[in-house]
matplotlib code that plots the C-alpha trace (Angstrom):
import matplotlib.pyplot as plt

x = [93.4, 95.0, 96.8, 93.9, 91.2, 93.0, 91.2, 88.4, 89.6, 89.1, 90.5, 91.6, 91.2, 93.2, 91.0, 93.2, 93.0, 90.2, 88.0, 85.9, 84.7, 88.1, 89.9, 87.4, 86.8, 90.4, 89.8, 86.9, 86.9, 84.9, 81.9, 81.0, 80.2, 80.6, 77.3, 78.1, 75.4, 75.7, 75.1, 76.6, 79.8, 80.5, 81.9, 84.4, 83.1, 86.1, 85.3, 81.7, 82.8, 85.3, 82.8, 80.0, 82.4, 83.5, 79.9, 80.7, 77.9, 77.9, 79.2, 82.1, 82.9, 83.0, 85.3, 87.6, 88.0, 87.9, 85.1, 86.5, 87.0, 90.7, 90.5, 87.8, 88.1, 86.0, 85.4, 83.6, 80.1, 79.9, 83.0, 82.3, 81.6, 84.9, 86.8, 85.0, 85.9, 89.6, 89.7, 88.0, 90.5, 93.3, 91.7, 90.2, 86.7, 84.7, 81.6, 79.8, 79.3, 77.9, 78.0, 79.3, 76.7, 76.8, 78.1, 81.0, 83.7, 82.2, 81.3, 77.6, 75.9, 72.6, 71.0, 71.8, 71.4, 72.4, 76.2, 76.2, 73.3, 75.2, 73.4, 75.5]
y = [84.9, 81.5, 81.8, 83.5, 81.1, 77.7, 75.2, 77.6, 78.3, 75.2, 76.7, 79.9, 81.0, 83.9, 85.3, 86.4, 85.9, 83.4, 85.3, 83.8, 81.0, 79.5, 80.1, 79.4, 75.9, 75.0, 75.3, 72.8, 69.0, 66.9, 66.5, 70.2, 73.3, 76.9, 78.7, 82.4, 85.0, 87.8, 91.3, 90.6, 92.6, 96.0, 95.6, 98.5, 101.1, 100.4, 96.7, 97.5, 100.1, 97.7, 94.8, 97.0, 98.6, 95.1, 93.9, 91.0, 88.9, 88.3, 84.8, 86.1, 88.9, 86.3, 84.1, 87.0, 89.5, 89.2, 91.7, 93.2, 90.0, 89.3, 86.4, 84.0, 82.1, 79.0, 78.7, 76.5, 78.0, 77.7, 79.9, 82.5, 85.2, 84.5, 84.6, 87.8, 89.5, 88.5, 89.9, 93.1, 93.4, 93.1, 96.0, 93.8, 94.4, 91.2, 90.2, 86.9, 85.9, 82.5, 79.0, 75.5, 72.9, 69.4, 69.1, 68.2, 70.8, 73.6, 77.3, 78.1, 81.5, 82.7, 86.0, 86.1, 89.6, 91.1, 91.3, 95.1, 95.2, 95.5, 97.9, 97.6]
z = [8.0, 7.6, 10.9, 12.7, 11.6, 11.3, 9.0, 8.2, 4.7, 2.5, -0.7, -2.4, -6.0, -7.5, -10.2, -13.1, -16.9, -17.5, -15.1, -12.4, -14.6, -15.5, -12.2, -9.4, -10.8, -10.2, -6.4, -6.6, -6.3, -8.7, -6.3, -5.8, -7.8, -6.9, -7.3, -7.7, -7.2, -9.8, -8.4, -4.9, -5.4, -7.1, -10.6, -11.3, -13.8, -16.1, -16.3, -17.2, -19.8, -21.4, -21.5, -23.0, -25.5, -26.6, -26.7, -24.3, -22.9, -19.2, -19.8, -21.9, -19.4, -16.5, -18.6, -19.5, -16.7, -12.9, -12.8, -9.6, -7.7, -7.2, -4.7, -3.7, -0.4, 0.0, 3.7, 6.2, 6.2, 10.0, 10.2, 7.5, 10.1, 11.8, 8.5, 7.4, 10.8, 10.5, 7.0, 8.1, 11.0, 8.3, 6.3, 3.6, 2.1, 1.6, -0.2, 0.1, -3.5, -3.4, -2.0, -2.6, -3.8, -5.0, -8.5, -10.8, -10.2, -12.2, -11.7, -12.1, -11.8, -10.4, -11.1, -14.8, -16.1, -12.8, -13.1, -12.9, -10.4, -7.1, -4.8, -1.7]

ax = plt.figure().add_subplot(projection="3d")
ax.plot(x, y, z, "-o")
ax.set_aspect("equal")
plt.show()
């Protein structure tokens, strides 16, 4: 996608230990926040099971596990369709999980209580 859509991808975040909360923020500068919409991607059943068995809150789950999101691409919003098409052509499944807004380099969530609410 980087070769097929030059300059469309602004940043990448590999979501590992520390979850979305503590990895996506590393791809942000100090003037923007990532606003992530909960319920916009399918959370694997095993992740839900582990989080419920450990009695983790949504916030704790999002700081601990990737919740099924392995990589986040921050893209030029005017080229999002192009990037999504290039990824689909490469056999990748994509979900639009949020947006970049003015802020201070932090990850914020909308749709609290809806982490497991993906309906496809």
